[in-house]
Structures are given as C-alpha cells and as structure tokens.
PAKOL-704776 format. One record per residue: x, y, z of N, C-alpha, C in turn; residue in one letter. Coordinates in steps of 0.001 Angstrom, whole numbers, padded with zeros to 6 digits, always signed. Layout:
BEGIN
XYZXYZXYZa ...
//
This chain:
BEGIN
-043094-060932-066589-042815-060565-065191-041977-059203-065154m -042481-058276-064470-041514-057054-064527-040968-056677-063244s -040116-055883-063179-039354-055483-061971-039484-054148-061502a -039548-053928-060061-039418-052517-059740-038648-052516-058524a -037559-051409-058167-036830-051310-057040-037352-051384-055659p -036815-052042-054843-037222-051907-053391-036008-051361-052571d -036221-050614-051738-035122-050079-050937-035283-050135-049383r -034480-050665-048874-034701-050802-047338-033218-050432-046820f -033084-049415-046121-031786-049079-045650-031935-048188-044392r -030779-048236-043548-030970-047411-042446-030028-046074-042614p -029928-045166-041357-029344-044050-041847-027874-044262-042265s -027556-043534-043450-025982-043920-043834-025016-043359-043189k -025537-042276-042217-024374-041582-041447-023914-042845-040232q -025044-043692-039930-024583-044576-039064-023871-045888-039766k -024526-046329-040602-023989-047549-041598-023135-047116-042804l -023471-045937-043422-022857-045328-044502-022972-046637-045600r -024003-047196-045813-024272-048187-046532-025544-047909-047672t -025742-048539-048763-026929-048622-049410-027372-050098-049120w -028295-050513-048095-028600-051781-047800-029729-052194-048949l -029298-052580-049941-030258-053099-051124-030083-054485-051491l -030897-055417-051138-030820-056737-051453-029650-057354-050666m -029145-056747-049669-028056-057106-049125-026668-056900-049409g -026857-055923-050749-025551-055402-051053-025259-054155-050354s -024204-053450-050197-023902-052247-049637-023059-051193-050204l -023395-050205-050124-022434-048932-050849-021109-048940-049985f -020008-049103-050453-018870-049039-049837-017790-047936-050354v -018443-047033-050794-017435-045971-051337-017036-044939-050261g -017519-045110-049055-016998-044358-047963-015877-045198-047354a -015484-044569-046154-014394-045199-045386-014799-045966-044139i -014608-047321-043940-014938-047954-042700-014095-047464-041673v -014690-047355-040699-014125-046791-039346-013545-047856-038436a -012315-047993-038299-011533-048990-037675-011366-048339-036429l -011396-049074-035157-010779-048325-034022-009895-049328-033231s -008703-048893-032979-007812-049658-032336-008169-049860-030763a -008922-048781-030270-009378-049128-028878-010804-049422-028660s -011653-048969-029757-012962-049138-029467-013850-049120-030675l -013425-049681-031834-014372-049778-033003-015195-048814-033103l -014840-047536-032687-015667-046274-032882-017179-046418-032382f -017325-047133-031559-018569-047132-030771-019803-047065-031604g -020850-046561-031050-022205-046799-031859-022168-045827-033113g -021584-044730-033220-021737-044107-034357-021012-044434-035489e -019671-044847-035396-018952-045208-036487-018591-046602-036642s -018725-047369-035612-018280-048709-035818-018988-049493-036917a -020318-049308-036891-021103-050045-038147-020895-049218-039423p -020234-048061-039345-020084-047086-040471-019075-047431-041553g -019278-046822-042608-018187-047069-043656-017371-045801-043533r -017330-044955-042856-016586-043542-042960-016206-043273-041355a -014887-042731-041605-014413-042164-040229-012857-042665-039963g -012366-042322-038768-011018-042695-038536-010949-043634-037336g -009792-043916-037154-009713-044873-035824-008666-044538-034966s -008634-045124-033649-007656-044864-032886-006602-045882-033157g -005295-045611-032499-004135-046218-032735-004040-047340-031517g -004961-047412-030496-004589-048402-029534-004910-047809-028264g -005338-048581-027135-005519-047830-025822-004150-047947-025168s -003935-047134-024122-002588-047177-023430-002171-048483-023003p -003180-049378-022683-002761-050591-021989-002632-051828-023003e -002656-051447-024358-002483-052290-025451-001006-053107-025493q -001134-054303-025676+000119-055119-025616+001212-054750-026673s +002369-055148-026581+003408-054692-027481+003208-055136-028967d +002521-056333-028934+002169-056887-030309+001029-055964-031039a +000263-055530-030076-000859-054660-030656-000294-053218-031139a +000638-052773-030294+001313-051395-030498+002079-051397-031885r +002681-052577-031961+003626-052815-033164+002562-052930-034487a +001289-053812-034316+000518-053766-035289+000114-052588-035907a -000261-051765-034921-000843-050421-035285+000271-049463-035758f +001301-049852-036030+002591-049189-036501+003086-050001-037622h +002405-050851-038419+003022-051741-039351+003137-050951-040666s +004113-051256-041420+004227-050786-042730+003207-051334-043756p +003124-050655-045009+002298-051129-046114+002420-052482-046460p +001337-053043-046700+001614-054586-047120+001287-055529-045915g +001355-054919-044791+000951-055773-043565-000544-056120-043284s -000701-057053-042833-002086-057530-042582-002429-057739-041089c -003413-057116-040533-003807-057286-039063-005031-058030-038852l -005290-058582-037687-006514-059089-037170-006429-058941-035812t -007661-059137-035133-007874-059169-033578-009172-059784-033313w -009310-060129-032281-010653-060690-031760-011368-059937-030584d -010607-059165-029874-011300-058400-028741-012223-057331-029343a -013075-056798-028644-013893-055611-029147-013198-054492-029180a -012065-054257-028236-011458-053150-028169-010258-053313-029311d -010107-054404-029877-008859-054564-030670-007627-054533-029966a -007583-054755-028604-006153-054582-027793-005321-055850-028121n -005924-057101-028792-005129-058125-029038-004766-058003-030634d -004875-056803-031117-004358-056811-032413-002966-057417-032770a -002891-057951-033891-001594-058475-034199-001321-058823-035652r -000291-058749-035974+000042-058879-037613+000074-060345-037854t -000264-060641-039023-000479-062166-039598-000236-062133-041027v +000335-063170-041709+000507-063356-043018-000764-063029-043832p -000725-062143-044969-001890-061976-045637-002474-063214-046219c -001908-064144-046294-002396-065443-046717-003326-065843-045869a -003354-065514-044463-004352-066116-043319-005508-065080-043384e -006500-065432-042539-007791-064507-042582-007263-063349-041696s -007847-062104-042066-007384-060934-041427-008372-059863-041541h -008450-058859-040860-009467-057779-040704-009087-056519-041476l -007561-056435-041779-007382-054988-042391-005760-055211-042816f -005856-054681-044162-004461-054503-044828-003914-053333-044803e -002753-052881-044487-002297-051515-044598-001682-051235-046130v -002109-050197-046702-002023-049873-047983-001046-048795-047936t -000872-047836-046988+000020-046749-047001-000026-046042-045995g +001134-045338-045668+001382-044614-044457+001341-042892-044863v +000478-042111-044269+000370-040651-044516+000654-039702-043496v +001118-038724-043592+001096-037599-042484+000332-036509-042989s -000537-035963-041964-001288-034826-042123-000969-033692-041355i +000403-033610-041101+001064-032581-040438+000930-031311-041102g +000951-031163-042387+000954-030177-043040-000454-029100-042872d -001397-029855-042402-002691-029319-042193-003032-029298-040678k -002412-030021-039931-002833-030098-038473-001421-029788-037717y -000606-028890-037427+000331-028580-036833+000114-028874-035465p +001394-028827-034714+001263-029139-033206+000243-028248-032720p -000580-028614-031749-001491-027739-030999-002835-027722-031747g -002745-028180-032998-004270-028292-033450-005357-029178-033106a -006406-028964-032878-007471-030068-032475-007672-031099-033292a -007854-032305-032811-008011-033472-033660-009359-033430-034253s -009296-033963-035613-010468-033814-036489-011679-034444-035893p -012743-033888-036462-014030-034692-036047-014274-035866-037043d -015385-036648-036672-015636-037855-037662-015969-037171-039045l -016745-036339-039468-016894-035849-040845-015534-035505-041396p -014516-034870-040663-013300-034585-041208-012450-035649-041344l -012495-036667-040505-011675-037841-040782-012200-038675-042190w -013478-038627-042289-014004-039258-043520-013284-038575-044803r -013329-037011-044778-012553-036284-045746-011260-036495-045903q -010539-036621-044774-009136-036748-044862-008746-038157-045444i -009454-039286-045018-009202-040421-045660-009343-040483-047045a -010509-039931-047590-010749-039801-049058-009771-039232-049693q -009074-038069-049139-008332-037215-049870-006732-037998-049785e -006658-038508-048630-005072-039103-048394-005143-040508-048768r -006027-041163-048720-006114-042788-048785-006524-043411-050290c -007501-042929-050870-007941-043523-052104-007092-043641-053311r -006297-042542-053546-005206-042674-054616-004205-043821-054456e -003925-043703-053062-002590-044759-052759-003341-046162-052846g -004471-046399-052470-005095-047566-052470-005380-048160-053838a -005570-047186-054815-005685-047604-056365-004306-047894-056773n -003228-047329-056346-001817-047619-056705-001511-048865-055970t -001846-049070-054694-001418-050501-054023-002103-051505-054796y -003298-051491-054976-004124-052678-055503-003591-052916-057057l -003203-051833-057841-002948-052134-059206-004217-051858-060084g -005091-051343-059477-006491-051238-060253-007556-050287-059401k -008531-049804-060161-009272-049046-059177-010083-049712-058048p -010126-048905-056916-011161-049643-055852-012362-049632-055987l -013313-050461-056316-014584-050477-056599-015329-049466-055517d -016005-048357-056003-016600-047422-054990-017708-047987-054418p -018492-049104-055112-019541-049741-054580-019313-051313-054362y -018163-051641-053962-017815-052894-053937-017512-053720-052728g -017120-054746-052606-017021-055373-051038-015808-054826-050446r -014853-054340-050931-013567-053743-050043-013980-052297-050040l -013381-051868-048643-013575-050352-048563-012343-049852-047948a -011972-048384-047971-011073-047913-047353-011264-047733-045694l -010101-047813-045066-009849-047843-043628-008988-046899-043376g -008866-046321-042080-007865-045550-041561-007428-045713-040014v -006259-045879-039905-005804-046058-038504-005257-044641-038079l -005783-043915-036915-005307-042815-036601-004728-042734-035304r -003912-041689-034971-003431-041546-033745-004435-041532-032477p -003915-042040-031374-004913-041873-030283-005066-040404-029754t -005791-039902-028928-005889-038622-028477-004646-038342-027692e -003918-039192-027073-002819-038798-026517-001504-038713-027426d -001664-039545-028414-000629-039367-029435-000788-038417-030030q -001940-037847-030459-002205-036592-031247-001749-035457-030395w -002086-035449-028965-001568-034359-028506-000113-034315-028312d +000476-035327-028319+002192-035364-028355+002648-035095-029764e +001759-034586-030755+002211-034301-032080+002262-035339-033032g +001696-036585-032955+001789-037558-033718+000573-037350-034791d +001058-037181-036055+000133-037018-037463+000185-037852-038260r +000793-039206-038077+000929-040356-038863-000424-041241-039017e -001032-041479-040294-001867-042318-040668-001649-043457-041369l -002359-044633-040991-002229-045843-041899-003445-046142-042666r -003393-045974-043889-004555-046174-044862-004692-047818-044960c -005918-048171-045315-005834-049822-045452-007133-050219-046199g -007452-051544-046343-008441-052141-047016-009278-053063-045984i -010435-052891-045895-011223-053898-045271-012461-054363-045640q -013214-055093-045040-014496-055584-045692-015502-055573-044230w -016577-054775-044502-017686-054582-043814-018978-055315-044169a -019734-055928-043449-021009-056529-043759-022002-055513-043912g -023311-055811-044351-024347-054762-044120-024536-054151-042919p -024384-054985-041856-024633-054576-040462-023603-053901-039828g -022292-053750-040667-021237-053195-040027-020182-053990-039488g -020578-055237-039268-019401-056108-038698-018467-056393-039651g -017148-056290-039113-015936-056622-040167-016010-057976-040511l -015597-058456-041882-015729-059734-042366-014221-060042-042446q -013796-061376-042295-012458-061869-042423-012131-062066-043969k -010902-061640-044429-010358-061700-045633-009277-062650-045697i -009089-063560-046580-008118-064474-046714-007307-064129-048124t -006067-063814-047957-005338-063479-049161-005008-062097-049325g -004088-061661-050004-003909-060150-050317-005138-059217-050898p -005230-058192-050626-006422-057435-051098-006309-057345-052596a -005140-057209-053346-004959-057135-054766-005662-058421-055394a -005680-059324-054444-006360-060655-055193-007550-060904-055075e -008391-060111-054306-009771-060200-053796-010757-059814-054990q -011672-060508-055023-012888-060302-055918-013613-059103-055203e -013929-057988-056086-014264-056700-055589-015902-056767-055622q -016422-057660-056329-017892-057608-056515-018457-057799-055098s -019486-057089-054787-020272-057248-053541-021250-058354-053417d -020547-059677-053422-021383-060826-053626-020993-061487-052401v -022239-062399-051881-022053-063561-050890-022048-064903-051337w -021574-065864-050571-021356-067229-050971-022941-067687-051070k -023102-068498-052385-024381-069113-052460-024657-069898-051268v -025918-069869-050727-026275-070550-049467-026423-069716-048141g -025768-068525-048314-025336-067669-047145-026953-067089-046836s -027016-066656-045570-028096-065975-045199-027794-064688-044456c -028342-063539-044758-028097-062317-044127-029058-061936-043103l -028776-061426-041830-029690-061223-040854-030421-060088-040958a -031695-060045-040587-032577-058990-040263-032393-058087-039114l -032222-056789-039436-031844-055751-038470-032741-054651-038731t -033915-054652-037714-034966-053880-037757-035734-054466-039102g -035725-053533-040031-036643-053714-041405-035607-053950-042587k -034358-054044-042330-033505-054006-043209-032348-055264-043213t -031282-054964-043846-030339-056169-043990-028970-055904-043018v -028720-057167-042410-027574-057188-041401-026515-058129-041988g -025711-058624-040974-024371-059486-041485-024997-060750-041608d -024074-061673-042070-024304-063012-042186-024824-063957-040861p -025798-064770-040988-026260-065357-039924-026618-066889-040356i -026963-067691-039573-027451-069116-039885-028887-069018-040506g -029147-069877-041365-030371-069906-042217-031411-070235-041381c -031195-071019-040069-032071-071561-039444-032713-070458-038424t -032009-069230-038520-032374-068248-037517-033313-067186-038452k -034135-066412-037993-034800-065382-038792-033902-064535-039565p -034211-064229-040699-033195-063641-041638-033767-062801-042761h -033013-061952-043247-033610-061122-044266-033538-061555-045961a -032365-062325-046257-032243-062766-047430-031507-064080-047364y -031801-065071-048275-030867-066087-048576-030408-065935-050032e -028890-066237-050017-028374-066055-051421-028549-067465-052096i -029348-067190-053235-029570-068497-053828-028951-068718-055267v -028151-067702-055674-027134-067900-057005-026390-066755-057106a -025240-067062-057794-024109-065976-058235-024371-065950-059808e -024291-064834-060296-024330-064755-061755-023169-063746-062470v -022271-064192-063137-021276-063501-063867-021963-062701-065025n -022144-061394-064893-022654-060578-065986-021751-060415-067240l -020374-060484-066759-019413-060488-067837-019421-061581-068953g -020007-062756-068551-020011-063888-069440-021284-063602-070384e -022198-062881-069938-023574-062495-070759-023239-061255-071668k -022460-060310-071045-022184-059058-071735-020448-058857-071946f -019987-059859-072939-018513-059746-072709-017904-058327-073515p -018898-057486-074243-018436-056312-075078-018333-055103-074378d -018707-055099-073114-018646-053971-072265-019834-053836-071349g -019873-052560-070601-020875-052444-069543-022368-052402-070242f -023144-053302-069674-024501-053462-069980-025388-052332-069347p -026342-051716-069934-027267-050906-069278-027972-051428-068114s -028723-050751-067305-029412-051155-066131-030634-051948-066784r -031191-051586-067850-032139-052263-068467-031830-053593-069145e -030816-053696-069636-030323-055037-070187-029908-055880-068913d -029301-055375-068080-029003-056274-066766-030272-056768-066300q -031375-055880-065966-032514-056202-065500-033222-057321-066333q -033231-057161-067791-033979-058089-068578-033326-059695-068525a -032012-059519-068398-031306-060873-068210-031476-061418-067022f -031447-060729-065849-031243-061235-064570-032788-061586-063990l -033919-060990-064764-035165-061466-064722-035343-062852-064887d -034906-063299-065953-034820-064722-066513-033907-065679-065828t -032666-065170-065633-031522-065940-065202-031659-066271-063619e -032017-065277-063024-032306-065572-061523-033723-066471-061198c -034531-066151-062147-035754-067066-061790-035424-068543-062193t -034718-068623-063222-034018-070287-063613-033275-070770-062509r -032387-069810-062077-031520-070325-060993-032158-070595-059747l -033026-069722-059338-033778-069718-057933-034667-071250-058063a -035141-071341-059262-035814-072537-059486-035011-073927-059211g -033797-073846-059771-032939-074946-059571-032560-075220-058013e -032264-073940-057254-031964-074123-055948-033012-074367-055069y -034432-074108-055423-035505-074323-054548-036286-075678-054904t -035805-076179-056069-036593-077338-056483-037957-076996-056976g -037817-075925-057637-039078-075298-058348-040143-074820-057512g -039977-074489-056127-040752-074031-055210-041381-072808-055622r -042803-072575-055451-043644-071340-055757-043201-070270-054736d -042421-069622-054905-042006-068545-053808-043085-067576-053422l -043966-067178-054460-045017-066177-054225-045938-066950-053104a -046145-068130-053435-047296-068794-052632-046742-068984-051098k -045397-068841-051096-044756-068941-049793-044713-067381-049157d -045076-066427-049871-044861-065172-049336-043499-064615-049726g -043001-065207-050487-041478-064827-050626-041316-063933-052085l -040109-063306-052058-039798-062562-053338-038347-062959-053673i -038309-062849-054898-036880-063136-055610-036214-061841-056056l -035109-061583-055730-034296-060256-055981-032906-060423-056595t -032366-059395-057246-031261-059706-057583-030471-058223-057786w -029104-058265-057703-028356-056955-057670-028225-056436-059308d -027953-055350-059428-027506-054636-060600-026120-053758-060373l -025286-053798-061454-024070-053304-061233-023885-051875-061920r -023190-051024-061281-022814-049720-061893-021590-049627-062676e -021751-048480-063694-020324-048712-064546-019103-048678-063807e -019279-047695-062729-017837-047498-062031-017261-048957-061409a -018389-049710-061129-018069-051138-060423-017415-052045-061640s -018111-051983-062732-017595-052636-064088-016339-052476-064275w -016007-051025-064476-014595-050693-064707-013708-051261-063941n -014040-051302-062703-013193-051926-061522-012965-053439-061533a -013784-054074-062416-013795-055492-062695-014912-056148-061924g -015680-055459-061570-016972-056142-060710-018127-056463-061509s -018083-057928-061968-019148-058024-062770-020107-059349-062237t -019518-059819-060878-020612-060787-060235-021716-060092-059739l -022972-060742-059604-024047-060341-058680-024874-061558-058063v -025678-061387-057180-026207-062317-056556-027573-062210-056618n -028514-063396-056689-029766-063596-056770-030311-064004-055232c -031131-063532-054759-031572-063658-053242-033034-063760-053231s -033472-064580-051968-034808-064653-051810-035097-064274-050306v -036225-063474-050227-036477-062688-049012-037981-062392-048973g -038540-061508-048167-039810-061496-047913-040072-059919-047522a -041115-059416-047991-041412-057908-047506-042778-057940-046388k -042557-056906-045654-043787-056725-044518-045080-056360-045503l -046102-056858-044872-047461-056721-045659-047472-054952-046263p -047294-054290-045142-047438-052821-045602-046237-052297-046595d -045384-053226-046882-044257-052725-048114-043305-051809-047244g -043374-051607-045845-042443-050783-045179-040875-051462-045020s -040618-052527-045322-039257-053157-045058-039390-054560-045206g -038409-055188-044783-038197-056519-045122-038666-057451-043814l -039388-058525-044111-039940-059376-043008-039062-060603-042855a -038967-060978-041548-038201-062212-041109-038445-063605-041957p -037530-064206-042439-037827-065708-043020-036817-066480-042195v -037608-067652-041863-036794-068570-041026-036833-069995-041674t -035517-070465-041826-035369-071921-042445-034760-071478-044016g -034189-072447-044639-033632-072450-046050-034733-072679-047024t -034514-072026-048098-035271-072318-049401-034813-073538-050293v -033574-073664-049876-032886-074866-050857-033476-076301-050570k -033785-076589-051815-034530-077953-052130-033543-079098-051417s -034335-079783-050327-033573-080948-049564-034469-082194-049968t -035628-082020-050350-036503-083173-050506-037211-083441-049426g -037000-082893-048273-037749-083114-047042-038017-081840-046295t -038776-081776-045322-038817-080609-044462-039879-079495-044954g -040488-078860-044076-041353-077828-044394-040655-076445-045089a -041460-075787-045735-040822-074698-046438-040676-073479-045580p -039723-072672-045820-039217-071445-045010-040686-070718-044493p -040683-070136-043392-041858-069610-042755-041425-067945-042887q -042436-067286-043655-042673-065941-043602-043798-065518-042934a -044057-064311-042324-045020-063888-041548-046294-063744-042444p -047431-064132-041993-048622-063891-042576-049227-062621-042337a -049924-062156-043610-050659-060581-043432-051570-060719-042276p -051462-059541-041708-052417-059311-040826-053906-058906-041358a -054979-059152-040389-056574-059028-041224-056521-057620-041694p -056976-057605-042977-057069-056392-043506-055912-055599-044120g -054863-056333-044018-053523-055891-044663-053393-056365-046172a -052544-055594-046797-052510-055900-048340-052093-057407-048251p -052267-057983-049503-052066-059400-049858-050588-060157-049293p -049929-060450-050119-048728-061014-049930-047546-060089-049779a -046375-060236-049188-045361-059419-049168-044864-059013-050388p -044826-059747-051392-044264-059222-052768-045260-058783-053616g -046697-058390-053025-047378-057842-054280-047444-056397-054277d -046944-055636-053353-046732-054166-053368-045510-053681-053268a -045233-052871-054320-043866-052128-054323-043637-051312-052936p -042344-051543-052493-041960-050752-051147-041708-049318-051369a -042002-048570-050499-041686-046996-050662-040378-046870-050610p -040017-045592-051064-038668-045244-050938-038309-045062-049400e -037111-045294-049123-036520-045296-047750-036665-043706-047274a -036798-043355-045948-036680-042033-045729-035403-041345-046085p -035141-040123-046420-033988-039412-046876-032912-039796-045918p -031652-040067-046569-030746-040508-045630-029706-039300-045495a -028756-039443-044496-027899-038359-044384-027200-037781-045374d -026679-036644-045648-025852-036421-046810-024556-036914-046839p -023955-037484-047999-022702-038216-048135-021554-037235-047553p -020467-037787-047100-019307-036941-046630-018732-036693-047821a -018038-035557-047729-017330-034863-049156-016254-035812-049640e -016295-036247-050893-015487-036932-051691-016136-038245-051855g -017435-038380-051384-018236-039725-051581-019101-039456-052809e -019472-040546-053401-020740-040510-054488-021874-039859-053855p -022747-038998-054667-023868-038360-053847-024841-039321-054214s -026051-038895-053343-027190-039592-053329-027803-039749-054471e -027573-038897-055420-028278-038782-056659-027862-039984-057500s -026823-040413-057368-026076-041587-058005-026735-042769-057965a -027332-043492-058856-027954-044727-058622-027000-045712-057703p -027651-046271-056665-026703-047231-055734-026360-048424-056419p -025233-048886-055957-024822-050214-056425-025578-051357-055868e -025924-052266-056609-026519-053631-056017-027982-053146-055730g -028632-052493-056449-030357-052071-056109-030956-053292-056562e -031786-053798-055584-032550-055031-055910-033608-054772-056902p -034047-055788-057510-035274-055729-058322-036023-056852-057785t -037227-057082-057797-038161-058203-057498-038826-058618-058577t -039017-059995-058646-039694-060687-059719-041133-061092-059200a -041585-060521-058194-042893-060826-057759-044003-059810-058022s -043616-058703-058667-044512-057334-058872-044931-057567-060424e -045996-056785-060581-046570-056789-061980-046645-055112-062023t -046598-054762-063188-046952-053383-063684-048287-052779-063099d -048221-051478-062722-049313-050910-062282-049685-049902-063256g 
//
C-alpha cells in the first residue's frame, strides 16, 4: 500500500494554518484580543496583534493585561473582559513570555500598525524572547504559538507602546485551547489525545468536537517517532514507510480490525519536519476520516470508529450516482493557492508540518 498527500485547508490569512490531517501550522502569531478576539479576520488566525482590553474592563482584567512575564491568563467571555491571572498550574489561555516596547519605531503621533505589521512586529520582537523563556526552540509547526497583547486604540493614542508577548494554543478552527501547566513543560508536538474528534468546517478541519457529531477526523493512535528513529531526524520517506505499517496496525487495534475502506473511510497520519524534530517534537497522530467523492475535501463522519463490540459502524456519505467510487479511491487535488505568509514566517514552498498521507490509495 502506498501513500499520497491530501491537502484540505482554508485561506491562511484567515486561519494561518496548514490544516492537514487535523494538524496545523503554527509558525505565525495567534491573534489574541482583549476586547474582541480580533473578530472575523484574525480571531481564527495565527497572526496579528490584540487589544489590551475594553474601556469597561474590570480591574482584574486591566491588571491581567498588564501582567509581568511568567503570568498566566484566562477568560470566558467572548470579549475577554473577564480576563484574570491564574496560577500556571491551572488551565489557562495565555502565558506572558516578555514585555517589549516598540516606541523606537512608533513615536507619539504615529499611526497604529495594521494587521500585517502586527504580525511582523510580533515575529521580530517576540520569537527570540519566547525561545529564551522556554529554554528551547519554539516549534514553528507545533502546538504552541506566539501571541501578543497590544495597547487599545485609546492607549495607543495616549502614547502607550508596550506589548506583552506570550504563548497560547489554537485549534485548527482557530478556537483557543486550554493549557495546564507552564509553557516550558508542554509537549510541543501538534497532536491530539487518542479518541478525540475534530470538527468538519466546510470541507476541512475544525476544533475538537464530540465524536457523535459529524466530524472530519477521529484520532485513533499516537506514535513516538523518536523511539523508532533514536539516531536523529528521519527522512519523510522513512517516516512514511514506518507509519504506513504502524498506523495500520494501531488503527486495527483501535477499530477491532474494521475494514475502513469498506465503510468509505481513509487512514491518515502526520509527518514531522526537521525544525520540529530539533525542537523536540517527535509525536504524530494516526487518524481516520473520509473524503468527498470528488476528492475536493473532507466528508462528514458520524460516530466513533473505536471498537465497542456493539453498535453500527460510523457513517460516511455514500457516493452520488455517477460519482467516483469510495472517498479514499482518488487523490485529493491541491488546495487553492493560499495567501502569502507574513514576513518572518516560513514560506509556502517549505513542506508543511503534519502533512497527512492516506493508506487507502494505490499508485497510478
């Protein structure tokens, strides 16, 4: 059995992700907003700046958005107006890694940067500090990403040029995920817990969702490539050859030996880039999903593929009359060109982290 890549991803200017097998590219900066999670354009994104809170924010929120490095923040409201500091041992959404000033480039009276400039500023001013704070490189394709808290427009007009750099975790759909424990202790590999399901958003991957609901992928296994390749970074070909066999084996254990192709399902897995490997990211997921009959994206799957000994198999959509055979029988086309990356981010020509391969295709 051979493998070929499938790519299902939305515009990266909106999501700044490579949504491949549920993995996401996180080399850009997550846009946090103290007052509005950056709305439609950048809330789901991995790049940009964020406000420092609305004028009506509570004293606790105001203090949270001016926290020193090492502080962890969380909130529940959509506008983050209930933001508060919590011990990093508790679940949180943002960990402050440093405080920087951009007053040298933006003196009083200067216009506030637009979104692309905030991306550039965050990369220039926050990445090196984040590496120092973590005591190791931040995986450019990993689970954690840079974030920045910036002054509100009123604060900017008053001359405030202080930014708070930080670390956070956003899902494939852009929703911020809870982190428990200091960032330096987190696993950076972009993996999800076995048994998790990731939502279907359009024709691609979204945030975690219950497996009883229509979803894009179910995570059926986690594999540590470091155990198979202890002597250093394995080539993509070596990873693929190993995972073709290992994911097939583990998927069989998870599903009770179910014939996935018969149910119109495909088996996929991640591949790791050398930059991720050098940052310590050696874990990958094996996942089960389905493709649309025309190969244009992912199809909804409802129900778990996990063997329970009872119950019906998960449901994937049946091909329409005259459509190609099963969802896994034809390779998916390349996604439409994505927006160019912001300055300081890895280019589109670099192979994306976590590119999935399928075990249901044959060489043509």
